[in-house]
N, C-alpha and C positions, 0 to 999 in steps of 0.2 A: 634515686638510683636506678638507672636503667637496668630492666633484667634482660634485655636483648641487645646484641650490638650487630647490625646488619652492614655488611659491606656489599656494596653495589658497583660492581665492575663494568664500565661502559655506560657511564651515568649520563653522557649527553645524548645517547641514542634513544629511540623510541620507547624501548622496553625498561631500559636503564633508569630514564627519567620519570617514567610512569610508577616504577618500583619506589623512587624517591618520593613522590607524591603520596603514594600509598602508605608508606611506612611513617610519613610525617604525621598521618592522622590517626595512628593507631595509640600514641600514647605508650610511656614506658619503654622506649626504643631510641638508641643511638644508632645514627645512621651515617657512615662513610662512604662518599662518592669518590670514585676512581675513574679519572679519565685524563686524556692528554691536554682537551680544552675544558675550561670551566663552563659548567652547564649554565644556561640562561637564568635558570630558577633553581636554587639548590633546596628549596623547601624545608630548611632547618638543618641539612646535612652538612657535614664538614668536608670541604674538597681537598683532595690529596692530587696533584698534578703528576701524571705518572704515563709513560708508555710501556706498557706490559711486554712488549717485544724486547725490551732491555732489562737484562738480568740485574744490572746494577742500580738502575731506578727502582725497581722492585725491593731490592735490598735496604734501600734508603727509607722506603715505605714502613719497613717492619714496626716501627714504633707506633704507627697510626694504626696498625691492624691489631694490635695487642688486646686480647680478649674477645676477639670476634666469635659470635655464636652462630651467625647465618652468613652464607655467601650467595649472593644472587650473581651468577656470571653471564652477563649480557653484552660482553665485549666482543667486537667482531671486526676483522679486517677483510675487506672486499677488494679484489683486483679492478684496475680501472676499466677494464672490459668486463662489465659485471657478470652477465651470462655466462660467457666463455670461461669466466674466472672461476665458477664454481667447481669446476673439474681440474684446475690448475694445482700442480705439486706445490708450488711456492705458496699458494694462498692456504692449502692445507696444512703445509709445515709451520707457517706463520701463526695460524690459529692455534694449533697444537702447541707450539712453543710458549705463547702467550700465557695460556691456562697452566701450563707446566712451572713458569717462571713465578706465576702469583702463588700457586699452591706451595712451592718450595719454601716461600717466605711466610706465608698466612700460617700454615699448619704449626709450624714450631712455637709461634707466639699466641696460638689460640687453642690451649689444652681444652676449654670449654666447647669447643666447635661442634655444632649439633646438625648441621645441615647445609648440603651445597646443591643450587638448584642451576641446571644447565637448559640452555636454550638451544633446540633444534627446529625442525619445521617439516613441510611436506616434502623436502628433497630427501628426508629418510626413506620416503617411498618411491623414489625416483621419479616425481612429478615432472622434473626438468629433462628427462630423457626418455620417458615412455608413458603411455596411459596406465593411470593408477589401477590398482584392482579396486573394485568400488564396493564397499566401503573400506578405506585403509584402514587396518587394525594393527594396534601394537602387538608385537611378539608374533605376527604372522605375514605382515606385508613389507618388512624391512628389506632394503637393498643394500646389503651389507658388502657385496661383492662390487658396488659403484664406488670409486673414489669420492671421498667426502671427509672434510674434517670431523663432521659429527663423530665418526667412528673412531678417529684418532683421540679426540676427547673422551669419549664415552669409555673406551678401554683403558685409558690412563686413570680415569677416575674410579672405574670398577676394581683396578688393581691396587690402587693407593688406599682405598676404604677397606679392603679386605682385613678383617680382624680388628678394625677402629670401633669406636662407640658412635661417631658421626655417620649420617646417612646421606644419600644423594637423591635426586629426583629430575628426571628430564621432562620438560614440557615442550610439546610439538605444536606449536600454534599455526594454524592457516595465515592467509594473508592478513597482516597486522595493520590497523589504522589507528592513529591517534595524531597528536601535534609534536613534531621535531624539526630541526632546521639541520641541514647540510648531510642528511643521512643518504644511504644508497637504497633503502628499500623502503621509503615514506611517501606514499600517494598524495597526501594533501597538499605539499607544496607544488609538484609539477601540474596537477590538474588545477589547483587554485590559480597558478600563474597564467595557464592556458586559458582558463575562463577569464580572468582579468584583462587579458588582451583583446579577446573576443568583445568582451562587454564595453570597453573602451572605443572600439570600433564600431559600436551599436548593433551587434551581430548577436543572434541566438547562439546557445551552447550546443555547437555540433558534437556529435560522438565521434572521436578519432580513432577507435579501435578496429579491430577486425570480426570475423564471425565469433558468434556467440559461444560461451562453454558456460555450464552450470558449475559454480564453484562455491568456495565457502570464505568468510571473514571472521575477524574477531577484533572486538574492541580492547585497545591497549591496556584500559584501566580494568575491564573484567579479566585480561590476562596477568596483570599485577597482582590481583586478587587471588587468582589461582596459584601464582608463584608464592604468595604467602601462604595460603592453606597448604600447598605441599611441605613447606617448612614446618609445619607443626602437626601433621595428620600422620597417625600411625600407618594409615592404609597407603600412603604416598612412599614409604621409605623403600628405596632402591626399585623405583618403578618408573616407566614412562607413560606419558599421558598424552593424547591428542587435546586441543583446546580449540573451540570454535564458539561462535554467538549460539549455535543450536540451530540455524535455519540454513539456507542456500540461496543463492542469488545468481543473476546475470548482469552484466554491466549495462546492457541495453535498459533492464528492467528497472534498475535503480537511477537510472541517467536523470529523469524528470524531477526526482526527489533532489538530486545533487543541484540541479539548475535552479530550483526552488529556493534553496538554502543559500544561494549566491545571487537571489532575485533576479533571475534570468529566465527565459525561455527555452524548453529544450528544444535543439535544432534536429539536423537530419543527420544520416551517417555520413561523415566525410573523412575517410580515412588517412591519417597524418602521423608521421613519426614524430613524436615530440623531440626525441634524442636529437634527430636531424635538423629539425625547425628551430630549435631553442636559440641558437646564436642571433637569429634574426630579432629575438626579443629582448636582447641585453639592454640596449638603449631605451626602448619603450617601458621595460620594466623599472629602470631608474627614474624615468619620468613619472611614473604612476607612484613609485615612494615618495617622490617629492609632493606630487600633488595630494596624496591622502596620507602624509606624514606617518608613513609607515615605520614601524621598528623592524621589519625585515631587511635583513642585508641585500647586496648584490646577488645577482641571480644565480651564479655558480656556488657560492657560499650558502645561499638559502636552499637549493634543491638538490645540490650535489650530485650523485650518479643516479637519482631517482627518475630522471626522464627516462633512462634506460629500462628501469623497472616498470614504469608506467607502460611503455610500449610492451614489455613482456607480459603484464598481468592483463592488459587489455588485447592482446594477441593481434597487434598491429601487423598488417600483411597477409594474414590467414583468412582465408576466403571459405573455407568449409568449417562447419561446426566441429568445436574440438570435443574430446572426449571428457566427461565430467570429472572433476576433481573434489571428491568428497570422502572424508574421513570420518571413522566412526568415533562418537565420544560417550559410547555406552561404559568404558571402562572407567573415566574420570566420574561419570554420573554414579555408578555404583559404589564408588569408593568415596563419595561423599560431596564432592563439588558439584551442584547442579545449576550454578548461574547461567542465564541466558539472555540475550539482547536481540533485539530487531534489528538486522542490517541496515534497512533504511534509515531507521532512526540513529543508528551510529554514524552514517555519512552526514546526516544532518547535524548532529551533535559537533562533529569536529570541524566541518565548514564553517558553522556558526561561530565556533570558539576561535577559530583563526581569524575571522574579521573583528570580533570583539577583542581580541589581543593585538589588533593592529598588525598582524602578519600578512592579511590580503585587505583589499580595499572592499 
């Protein structure tokens, strides 16, 4: 008999699927995966097809949520114009509504609920609108005046939890790297496709981004372990934590490792908007899928909005070095979660995994 029942909302996404993988390996744990599309791998979880923006669909899922002890809320709606959408009122309302719809159904059928984990990110510190206060610290550097669905969700959960026995934790990862398909902010598919096109042409892996900025990343498996830790740690009760690999990087400095993991030579700086260029790659990508017997789908289904995110992350079009984007992890380390990972090794891990999984040639 499982002593823990974990509901993972947003199970097809980068974080949600990593959570499925993590809890599948812990034992004594029943896992329910919520998403509109069935995840490529369920890792033993039971899938419930659901659109969280639809309260009727949420209500119909009540029986599947019965007895939940933990909620990992990794569901996310992004606007088609990704970066501009981060300040869009409809995007904010939709994400707020999705969480409210789920909690309205889950809480009444989960009297033993113990923990709710929310995912935010460095937009909590305004990284998308101004230079960060370095290092950005929880409780000091937040931009609550900046429109963001984070604040709507956080205010809702704080108020809902008042006087209850369950607790919440907020995790604020930096740039997340892992394996997913069709997401809005998954860098392995867009960079992998770009590399595959160049490699097929016999070219080196040119760097398509703009001027450098020192920033941070986090391995999605490490993040999943941080989420699980927060669900059991007394020190994480009703607290927010930054989560990173523990080091810093610039894209130019990790580019040779990325090229090596794809069996390519690093090229030269050749600024290129992947979001603008990718329509030219639709037919060549289909040819590569056939040639290498890939399981990856067509280009838009594989990459989603992530070409836009790659341009943003690598600062395409920027000709001057950017302000550093660095957050402090002192708080989470002192609370007891001290895992770290070398960021170069992380990129090698996920590009290698994507090739072994036949997502990339």
